[in-house]
C-alpha positions, 0 to 999 in steps of 0.5 A, spaced: 309 821 518 307 815 514 305 815 507 298 814 508 297 820 513 301 824 508 296 822 502 290 824 507 293 831 508 294 832 501 287 830 499 284 835 505 288 840 501 286 838 495 279 839 497 280 846 500 283 848 494 279 845 489 273 849 492 276 855 491 278 854 484 271 852 482 268 858 485 271 862 479 268 858 473 270 864 469 276 861 466 279 854 465 283 851 471 290 849 470 291 842 474 298 839 476 299 832 479 306 830 481 309 823 482 316 821 484 318 820 477 314 825 473 310 831 473 303 832 469 299 839 467 293 840 464 288 846 462 281 844 463 274 847 462 270 845 467 264 849 464 264 844 458 267 838 462 273 837 457 281 838 457 283 844 453 291 842 453 295 837 456 303 836 457 307 832 462 314 829 462 311 823 458 309 827 452 313 827 446 315 834 446 318 833 452 322 827 451 325 830 445 328 835 449 329 832 456 330 824 459 328 825 466 322 828 469 322 828 476 326 834 477 326 842 477 328 842 470 323 838 468 318 841 471 320 848 468 320 845 461 313 842 462 311 849 464 314 852 459 311 847 454 304 848 457 304 855 457 306 855 449 300 850 448 295 855 452 298 861 448 297 858 441 290 856 443 288 863 445 288 862 453 290 868 457 288 866 464 287 860 468 286 858 475 292 854 478 289 848 482 296 845 485 292 839 487 293 839 494 301 839 493 305 844 497 306 850 493 314 849 493 319 845 489 317 842 482 309 845 483 312 852 484 317 851 478 312 849 473 307 855 475 313 860 474 314 857 467 307 858 465 307 865 468 313 867 464 309 865 457 304 870 459 299 866 462 296 870 468 293 866 474 
């Protein structure tokens, strides 16, 4: 499978997931993006159109604890950090927008780490 075909399929999944998530505007959206070397997560309030919390494998908090950002441990740490930051801001429930990525590997590890911090979705 060519990279462009793989990306096209991901974008189709992204549109499908985003439509379901946007129907539920009652709580913020936890969106995730992963690249080969890093993983990014942010909590967005679509009603106000602003980012509430952001964390990635490039963040200062992450770099203090770990060097590389493209593995399961890194995704778990980013999930844990964003869960802590969300709890500090008083966010208790979010909708998980996996951005078209399959719910496996790093995307799943990040979600599990956020759930362990008491954030529901």
